Structure formats: structure tokens, C-alpha cells
Steps between C-alpha positions, in 0.01 A plus 500: 500500500384389844553733793780415744362536853699503822260481795573504871257328738573624852244266660430583869811712546577870559316768691386814320818681602722215389312477171545869423872484580537198276336654192683831546827311472376277221381792288852640493660165420276417202405844368689449172337166418245539222491173309289299746209533738601525866247456777485452874219337694504621862257387771156660484569743784784662303341508156371857516822647642722308258276599210539866590877460522517328160309768308704622204748212528559200272375258768142374502291401799355154552279340765540151642133400497143630463140389536282435196197695626467876457402553865310333781530317830845352444693591813870548441477496119588766242326562168627576152349849519685574824825391337439706186428812705849497653683439173541121499567368148571128557361241739645158586232230500521129578839515667594161647472641852143607427428154356669287765488710817163668446350217293393708201389278212497555125133603501561784745817607322311505169247745647782724616670496159171592329445789741855626465477507120156661493622764748803593291760333721774276361473159667812291558353151514734263686517128426733227620536150638615368837805276534276198554301578186820536296651178634176315426506618138198727542664834420344532154150412622519735799629801307265441206197475729594812694522688170185365335285534813653830607437652156162341429250736337758776446534656156664839560856404593700797368621583852549143619836388643580143608756408765635148533603436860597144587383473860810300592722795402324781688699623799699176512817618333439239232453628148375317195786476254461727197419196288240374752338842514505538121340158458201606710480841333478323162218287642320809630522669163365186333205486742431870447498433126239230550285723724522805272716465186870489416520869409352606833720251685815641341411847627453409869791562735584200719711564809703258710492514880675294763817603686598749229813700588771704327713189457252304287296767321705519180478128427126499564418807294709375206249220433271556201173478693595661833388861475596621845487398863282522810748553782436429868770539764753670274249779429505616863842661459526792258856422387430129447178567311664769286769251396227265382327784312825589324571143384 
């Protein structure tokens, strides 16, 4: 049985105070949920405070990014060891905003995934095509390359999570239909089988992300190969996010 994971990516939102208030409310709303992994990924400034607030709860802590080096002259960056020290369990890597806004390529993302795994963090590797790439019939090539290059040279994948996020559906209000999302999740599982083997592929949780909200979560999660969701805007409100968790 693959783990069902409901993850909230807060992006560059919420002060420390706002973050603490949010998770205090969320803890109460989802405290009886035990059949799935729940995690929130606040901005770096709030990670330590949120981690302290989440201790003893059923909510895990995730980071939105990290550097692949252990330490050094990398102004503004944060290392895996720094994240581990404050209780971070998951880290989002290769998010479309990191790829397209900050121009991170598959080679860099691959280094980050390797470091996350070797450091004991659970990487959530994001893949997904732009609208232009989909309309030009390049979706399969783009997603397959992001997977094969992003996972190159990696053997220990017991903590690996994949998130499919069609770039055209992130923050746009547009959502891939359940059948569209399932189609790509099937492709992802096939590519993972080719990279590793079918048994390993069947054990990896693949999340969907892209304008997920309480109104569409049930249809998405009912698909055979969608093992949870990576939620953006709807994760910023405790009530809205709790409704998604309880789907």
C-alpha cells in the first residue's frame, strides 16, 4: 500500500506569527486523521517556530527548497543539515517556480535530490509541462526527461515522493481533469519502472498539484495512481486545507 500524502506548500506567504496561528488551528481540525501523512511547508523563516508548534501532532514539517552542499559560501541558501536540526522531514525540490523563475535545471535538481536522500530527508521531486509543451505534444518527453535526469545515479529511493504539477494549472484556477492527471501519473509510474523496476515504481507515492481545492480533491484522489496532493493557495487557510485532508 502506497502512502497517501496531503502536502501544503505555502510558498512566500505568512509571517512567523501568522504561521503559528495557522498550524494551531490546523492541528485541532485534523487531530483525528490517522490514515494519511499530512505536512505543511512554510517559508524558511517560519520553519523552526512551526516545527516547535507541530511537535507531538500528526502533522509533519516540510521545507520548500534547499542547497545541495553541506555548507559554504552560498549566501541566502539553507542546507539539509540545517533543515534536519529543526525537525524538517520533507523537502520540495524542482518545483516549477524554481525551474522557471529561478532557472534551476535537472542537473542541479538531481544534486539536491541526492543530498536530501543521503541526509535522511524525504524529497518531493516535482515534474510537469508548460501549456506550450502540452499543446505541442511534448508532455511525455518533458516529464520523462525531468524524471530520468532528476533521478540519475540515485539508488536509495525508499523516501522518494514524486509530484506531478502541470505548470499551466498552478495558481491559474485551471485544474487537469482527473483523467488527464491519471494519464500522466500512469506515465510517471512507467518511467519510474524503467529507471528502477516495476516493484519499486509501484511503491512510490505520486502526488498531483495544480489548483487543488476542496471541490476537486475527491475526484483526483479516487484515481488509481494519484496518491495524494501538493496544495498551494488552498493550504494557506486552515479550514480549507483541513477539508482537503479529510477527503
